[in-house]
N, C-alpha and C positions, 0 to 999 in steps of 0.2 A: 556222580564219575561220567555219568551219559553226558550232565550237561557243562561240566566240565573239557570233555574231551571233543561235543559242540561247538563251545567256545573256541577250542586249538581248531581246527578246525577249519570253521565261517575267517579265518586269519590265515589261514596256508592261502585258501582260495583267496585270498581280497591280497595277498603278495603274487598270487600265480595271476589275478588277472592284470593286475599292474604292470609285472613285465610281460603280458604280454600289449598291452599296452603301449610298451616304450620299445620293446622288437617293432609294432606297427609305428608306429609315426618314427622312429629309427630309419625303417626300410623308404616308408613315406619321403621322404628328404633326400634319402638316396637317390629315391627315382623320379629326383628332378619336381617331386608334388605332384605325381602322377600318378594316385591311389589304383588305376585300374596295373598297369605295373607290378606297382606295390602287392596288391595283391596276387598277381601270378609270381613271386616270386616269394611270398610268403605258402603257396599253395591253400589258398581260403576265398576269399568273395571279397570281391570291393565294396558290396554295402557292406561288411563286417571288419572292415580297416574303416570304413572312414565313423561306423557307427563309434569304434574301441577309444576313433581319439575323441570325438565331441566327449562319449563317456567320463575320459581320461580328463575333461579341457570343464567339465563341470564340477568332476570332484576336486579339485583345485582353488576352482575359483575364477581364473585362467581363462584367454583366448588363446589359445598357440598360435593360428595360423589365424592370418585377414584376410578373409573372405570377400567377395563382392556377387551376392547371390547363392549361388552352388559355385562356385567357380573359385580355385584358396587361389590366392596374390605369392604368397612369401606363409615366411615367419612374421611373427610379432617382437616386438623387443620381448617378454617374457615368457615367450614363445621358442624364443634359443636360449635361454639359458638353461628350461624345461630338456629340450633335446640336449644341452650340455649334462642336465644331471642325468640324463638317462642313459650315455651312452660311458660319461667315467659307473655308474650301473653294473650297464650290460658289460664293456669292459671288464668287472670286478665278480663278476657272476660268473665270466669265462675264464677267468681267472681258479677263480675257488675248483671248476670239472677239469682241467687240466691240472689243479696241484692232487687232487685226487685222486688221476689217473696214477700220477707220479707216483703219490705215496705207497698204492694200491701194487707200485709193480709194476703197473701196464706195459707190454712195451709196443702195444700198437697203437696206430696214430696215423694222421696229414700230417705231413710238414709242406706248408703254404709260400711258395717262391718267388715272389714277386722282381723280373728282372725284365731287362733288353736283350733284345735277340745278341748283341756281339757279347755278351756276358753266357747264356744261356750255350749261344752256338761254338764259341772256344775259348771258354776259361772252366766252364760247371761242368762237361762233362766226363772228366773222368772222378773230377770228387763228386760228384752223384752216383756214378759205379759203386767207389766205394765203399761212399753211405750204403749202398743198397747191401750192399754183400754184408757192412756191423752191423746196416735195422732193419733184415729182410721183411719184417709184418709192417711198418711206417712208409708208406704212400709219400710220392713226391709229387708233390704239386708246382710244375710251374706255369707260371704268369705271367703273359706277355706285356708291357707296354711302354707307354714314354715317360722318362720320370718322372712327372709332375703326375701324372695319373700312379704311378708307382708308389709314393707318397701319399696317393690316397686312400688305394686300396690297403695302406698301414694305417693310415688316421680307422677307416672304418671298418679294421678289424677284421678285415678279405681276404689277407696273407699274415705271416708269422715274421717274414724276414722280408727285402725287400733288395734287390745288388743292381745300383747304376753311378753312373759317375758323376752325374749333377742332377743336382737340386734338393738328394738327402740330404747334405749337409744343413742348409738351411731352414728345410720344413720346421713349421712346427708342429711342438706334439711329437718330435724323432727322434728319435737318439742316434746318432751311426759311431761307428771306430773305422779308423783307416783298411783296406784289406790288402791293395793292390795300386804298383805304379805302374806308370804306362806314358806310350809317347806316341806322336803323329807318326809315317812315316808318307812320303809321296809316292805313287807308286803309277809311271809310264809305261807306254808301251816301249819295245822294241824299236828303237831306232826314232824314236821319239829326240827333240834337239835337247831336251833335259838328262835323254838317256848318258851325256856327255859328264854330270856330275856322280857317278855313279859307286864311282871312286877317293870320290873325295865330294863327298855328299854338305859338308860341314859349310862347305864356299857356295852354296845357291840360298840365294836370296828373297828377301818377299815380292823382292819388284822384278827380277827376275820369276819368277813364278807366277806374276799376275798377267805374264803379258801373252798365258796357254788361258780359253777357258778350264773352268776348277768342277769337276763331279764331284760331291762330300755328302756330309751326314744332313741328315736334319735340323732344325735349329735347337732339340732339345734332347741332344743325344749324342753319346758317348764326345764330350767334348770342345762342341760346335763356337760352345762360347770367347775357347779360348785358343778357335782359331778365327774368328772374329773380330773378339780386342785384339791380336797381334795385326790383322792388318789396318787397323781403327784407330792402332798407337803409331803405326807406320807414314799415317797420312795415305793411303791408299785402299781404293775401291777395287776388290777382284771382280771379274764377270766370271759368277757363277749359276750354271749353265741347268745344275740337278743337281737335288737334295732327294736322300732316300737315307730309309732307319737303317737297314743292309746292306753292310761291306761287300756281301757276295754282290749285291746288284748294280752298286758304286764301281768294283771289277771290270762287271763285266761291260758297262758303258765302254767305263774307258779301254778294255779292248776292243771296243764298235768302234771306237779315232769319238769320241763324242768331247772327252777333255783330259786332263788330268787329272788322280783321283787321288784324296787324300782322306787318308785309311788310317782307323787306330794300328799302331804296331801290331797287335795278336792277332790281326784279323790277315795276316802274310803266310803262314805258314800254308804248307803244300801249296800253295800257289801257282800260278799259269805260266810255263819257260816266257809267253809271253808278253808277260810283268814282268817288269823289273822296278825294284823297293828303293829308294832315295833314304836312308835310314836320316832325316834330316828332323826331323819334329820339335828335339830339344830344343835345339838352338833358334828357332824360328817360333813354338810355338808355347810351348814349359814343359813342364811334367802337368799329367794329368793322376787323380787317385780314384779310386770307386773307391765306396759307400758302399759299409755293411748296414740294413738300420732298423732298427724295431719301435716301436710305436712304444711312447712313453707310459709308463709303466702296468707295460703287458709281462703277465708272467710266463716265462721260457722254458719249456720243459726239458726235460736233461739231455735227448736227440738234437735238441735244437743247439744246444752247444756242445754238440759235438762237428757239427755241423761247421758251424763256427769256425771252429778250429783245424777241421779239415780246409776251408780256403784259409784261414789264416792262421796256420802251425808260428805258436808259441799264445795266439788270444784264447788261453782256457779259461773255464768259468768263472774263476775267482776273478782275472783280468778283466774278464770283461760286464764282470757284476758291479766294480768299482767305477768301469768306465761308465759305465751307461745306468749307473741306479742315479 
């Protein structure tokens, strides 16, 4: 009996050690092969991380990292495959933990939502408030970043949901659904020559707009790609004098007289009387689609589905599973 228990214990220890090795490998790659930073993130020592990875290499019989002396240069081809396998295994372990909590009826947890400033500032406040009222024991953690950063957080398992306009639909390893459509607007100071289009914004042309300096989003944010494509298709090179990730910053510089602003229509709620909005985005730049994304294969807890339906009414659990599955 004792021998059988001891054998089982050795198996469990081996599994635990391997999972720890996978965690250390994954974190080392996330920290751009800086083992000191990986150790800080894992709350352990740098030698411990290095030793675990070397032991994993010995067990597998392959070199995971290409090295020059003590310096790590990158992943070897088999090392990349080991990392991919480790990511899949750790995702499944995380899925099992989430599933167990759901079946245990635990209402507690954390919803980690990676999103852009525009969504966090103008779209999500009423949704998060309703969610908090319905699930008071669930903590909401907003992680702000650019769309590529949001995609990376989802892939790395650092976020449960991602919400952005750019990138998410095309990112490998992610599944997404459309949840919100919107358009750009041009904002100008009262008295600006373009203010004459206030009553008929559909008459504003790209050629007319390009006569003035433009203040708008940084290239990865809030539909900027549609703005660039529209000007390029018309053979016009606009004078973009300032780029920002925050519509409030853009509008501040418009008020200061630096140029004409192009922002999301979502960002013109309760705006200063010093600014005039020209709703011309549809005919100049087209329609933008904000999407919610998850990591392919990730298990979503019940309250995550509830949050999705609050953001996008009509997307219930069954429809989300059919689309993302």
